[in-house]
N, C-alpha and C positions, 0 to 999 in steps of 0.2 A: 484660313491659315495662321492663322495666331493658336486662335483653340487646340488646332488639331499639337500645336508645335509646346505649347501648353502640355494640352495633355500627354504627348510619348514624354517631357520631362517627369513629372509627374506620374507614369510609371514606372522609368528609368531610378529616379530618389525611392522607392515602395519597396523596388527591387533592389537595392545597394542597402539599404535599410531591414529588410528580411535577409539577406546574403552574413549580412556586417553579424546579426542575430546570433546569425547558423554555428557560423565563428566562435561566439561565447559560447555558445552552447557547446559547443567540441570542447575548448579550453575548458571549459569548466568542469568535465566527463577526465581528461587527464586529471586536473586540479584537487578537484575539489572530492569531498563526499557526496556516494550519489543520497544516502538514507541509515538517517540511526537507530536505533529500535532500540528498546530496556522490557523488563520484561520482572517487577515484583512481587515477591508473595514471603508472607508471612505468616506465619499464627497465633491464634490470639486465645486460642482457650488448650489446655490438653497438657496431657507431660511436656509436651516439644513448647509450648506454648511460649513465644518472644523469640524461637530461630524462628530466622528468613533465608529465603537465596533471590538472590540477585544477580541477572542477565546482564550487561550491555553490548550490543553490539553493530560498531557500523562496514557502512557497503562499500566501497570503492571501484577506480579503475585496476586494481589488484586485487582486489573482488575482497572475504570479508574478514572481518580485524572482533575476534569477538573478549568475552573476559566471563570470569562466572565466579561470584563472593557466594560463600555461605559458612551464614555464623548461627554459633547454636549445636556446633553438631556435638555437644555428650548429650544434650537433648535428646535429641533424635539420636542416640546411641541406649538411652536409660527405658526413655517411647520403646528401641524396636523391642533391650534386654523385658520392659514391665508385663509383656504384649504373648497369650500364646497366639504364638505362626499360624496354627492350624484352625485357628476359630475361625471358619468363612455357612455362610448361609447354607443348606442342603442341597441340594442335586446341582449347588454350581460347581463340587469338587474337581472333575472332574472338566472343567474350561484347561482349553490350549496356553499354551505358553503363549499364546503367537497375543492369546487375546489384553496380555499387559503389554505388548514390545509394537513399539510404534517404528520400521525399519522404515524407511523412505531415501527417495535417491540421492545419490552423493552429487556432490561437487561442480559433477560435472554442468548440470541446472543452472546455477549463478556462471560458471561461463557462459557455454550457451547461452544466455538471456541479455549479457553482454556483447556477445558479438551481432547477436540482431540487431541490442542499441543505437548499435555502432555503424551495420550498414543501416539500418534504415534513414539515421541524420545524412550519409554522405549519397542518400537516393536523391534525401529532400535540396539535398546543395543541390547534385549537380542540372537535377528540374529544374531547378529554381535559377543557374544560369542558363540555361537551351532558352526559359522563358525570357529572360535580357537577348538574347539574341535572335529573337521574333520580334522583336521591339524596333529593327531595322528595313525586315521582311515586308513589307507592303503585299495586304491580301488574307493577313494569316491571326487577324483576330477571334477568327472563333475558335484557330490553335489557338491563342494564349490565353481565349475565357474556358478551355477544358485545361491547360494546365493547369489554370490557375486554382479551378476547383479542385484540378487532385494531388496538387501540394498540402493545396490545405487537408485536404480528406491526412494527407497524410502525417504532415505536424499532428494532430489531433493527433492517432494510433504513434507516433512518436510519443508523446506527453506521455498516455497515458500507457504506452509497453516500459518507463520512466519508468515513472510513480506509482503506479500499480504493479504493473506486472515484475519490475524489481524486487522488488519485497516482497511478492507471493514465489521467486527465484530463487531467495534466499532459506526461507521456511523450505520450499520442498528441497534444498542444499544440506540439512543438518541432518545429520545421522544421532539418531535418536533408542535409549533401549531405558525404555518405565517399566524396569519389571518393579511390580509392587512386593511377591511372595516368591518361597520357591518354586519350582515349577511342581512341588510334589503334593500342596494344598497351596495351587493355584483354585480364587476364586469368590465370589462375594466375600466383601469385613466386611463394609463400609455401610451401613444403614440405616433409613433415615437422613436421606442427606438433600437437604436444600441449600438452595443453589438462586442468588440472586446478580443480577446481571448489568452495568450500562452501557453505553456508544456518547463521545461528542465525537465532530467531527468539524476541523476550518481547514484552514489554507497552510493550518504549521501544519498539522498534522490526524492521526485520530487515539486515539485515548479508550483502551477500555477498563471499566473498575468491574471488581466485581467481591463478591463476599460468596460463604458458605458456608455449612457444617456438617457434621453429622456422630456417628453411637461406634468407635471401632470395639467388632464382637471379641479382641482379642485381650480386653479391657476388662470384659464383663464375666463375671463369674457361670463358669457350666452350667450349672442349675440353673440360672439366670437367663439366658440367652435362645432362649426359644420365647420366650415372655416380651425383649428384646428386638424379636423380629414383626411379633404381629403388634406391638405398639412399644410406644418410643419414646424412654425410656426421658424422667424432667432433665429440663439443664444442667443443677447443678451435679447428675452425676460424669463419675468421675473417667469413663468410658468416652462423656462428649472431648469431639474437634474442634477444633472451628478454625478457619484464617480467612485471611483480603489479603488480595492481591490490584496493582497496577500493571498492564501491558501499556508499550505506546511506540509510535512511530509516526516517527519526526521523519521531518522535510523539509533540508534544509534550504537557506533562505536564498541563492541564488535560484535553488527550483520555486519558490515561492513568486520571484521574480521573469519567470518563463513563461509561466500562464498567464502574470498581467500580458504579458507581452508579446505570446505566442494571439495572444486571442485583439489584440489592440494592431500588429502587424498581418496578420494574414485573416483578419475576420473584424476587427473598426472601423480600419485605414481605408481596404477594397468597398467599402459596402460607403461609408462615407464616398470616395470617390467618385462610385458611382453614380449614387445621387448626385450627386454634385455638379456628371456629367453627365447627364439626363437634364437637367437643370440646364444646362446653358446652352444644348443644342433647343429644347424648346421654346427660350425664354426669343431668337432671333424671330420661331413664325407666331409667337406669339403677340409680337410687335406689332410685324406683316398686320396678322387677321385682324387688329382694331384699328392699322390703319386706316384700312380697307371696307370698315366700319364704317368711321366718322364721315367718311369722304361719300358713301353712301344718304 
């Protein structure tokens, strides 16, 4: 009887811990930043060398807050003035304007994602409370086990939706017009492009670093363009453009703690509790079995 009582108290304590964590998450969702993101791009060679673009964004319960800083505007204008905007690779002159324009869904995607996150969180809270109500009901062990498995699965979905789904929803909410040329001269103007990138990930977030280079046909004399298309010019050529940058996606500290505590409260502790309960049940049987063997 004492074993059954201790088991019920342990289950109640575990459910109370889970409820407290869920309410803490709800408070953090209302008060804290959901994630921060940044993008930096710097030109390291060419007429616009030294020009850079920095974009920072943070998302919270109220929406996205973005800041864009552009440095070296005069260098970019000089580059545009020096190049021939009609110089493109033959055969690509009729590329449509849409080839250089990215039109992504509007801000509704981020709002819908926020609604899904909140709905899933409250679903986990309600299911956890119902599991607590089943503790006082005899013969509901199998139903409680099913509820525990379902709750753990929903927690995994919730964490993934918050940490991964929300940044993706923010990215799809951007309305970006990346027009590289005027419509009448659309085409491939950057040739022999080389690109190198690396990605690193940790509990703190993801970092994507990149660098690249290419040759701008608009900066090459018209009589040399055909040769430049077939064979890359030397790296000292004035038409060479080079750039480097980094894109970061940082998780706030409270989400890092959420991952750890979710693993403890919904996986590590229930597994440890199940192993301990099984060992406590088997111990008396082992004792009686060993005693009977000694009497024989």
